[in-house]
N, C-alpha and C positions, 0 to 999 in steps of 0.2 A: 621552808627553805632548806632545813637540814635533810628532809626526806628527798628533795630534788637532788641535792648534792650526792646522796647515797645512790640514788638511781643512776645518775650520770657516771659515777665511779664503777658501778656494776656493769653498765653498758660498755664502758671503755675496757674493763677487764675481760668481758665476754668477747669483744671484738679482737683483742690481743690473743686470747686463747684460740679463737676461730682461725686466725691467720697463721698461728704457729703450730697448729694441730699436726703432729707427725703422722697420724693415721689417715689423714685426708689423701684421697687419690689425686695424683697430679692430673691436670687437664691435658687432654691430647693436643698435639700440635695442630694448628690451623691447617697446614698443608696436608696433613694426614686425613683430616676431616673432609677437605675438598676432594681429595683422592677417593675416599670412600663414597662420597656423593656421586662422583663421576663414574664409579664402577657399579653403582646400584642399578638394578634391572629397569626401574622406571625411567631413570636418566638415560640409559642406553637406548631404551625404546623411543624416547623423545629425540635423541641425537641421530637415530636412524633416518628420520624424516628430514629432508634437506631444509625445508622452510623452518621447522622447529629448531634445527641446529643453528641456523643463522640468528634466530632470536636468542638462543642460549648463549651464543658467543658474543653478540653485539649489543644486546639490550641492557642498559644500566640498571633497570628495575629487577632484572633476573639476578644480577650480582648482589643486589640488596638482600635477596633471600638468604644468602650465606655470606654476608659481609663481615661477620665476626664469628668467634668461636661459639658463642651462645646460639646464634642463628643457625650455624652449620649443624650443631648438635640437635637442634629442633628439627631441622630438615631431615636428618637421619632417623630420628626416633618418632616423630609425630606424623601420622598419616594425613591428618587434616592440613598440615603445613605443606606436605608434599603435593597433595591434591590442589592446593591453592596455586602452587608454582606450575603444576601441569596445566591447569585451566588457563592461567595467564599466558603461558607459552603458546598453547594451542589457539587462544584468542588472537594473540598478536600475529601468529603465523598465518591465520586465516585472513587477516587484514592486508597481508602483503601479496 
């Protein structure tokens, strides 16, 4: 019981230090991330096609790919995530 209490206190102290860390980089604003996504070459290439642009602008599933800061950062940095969005957009555009 005493060991569990110590572990809980260490976990709480670690979380407090993690949140108050002055050396931690601030997260970029969501609007900046979306702007970077829309300026990316692969996004511009998709937006150049009329059918793909309609899917990019109107499909709610596309918005889910960058619905939050974490997802937007993944979309900018992970090629697999980008390819997933590209495949989805092209598939939906082909159906229309």
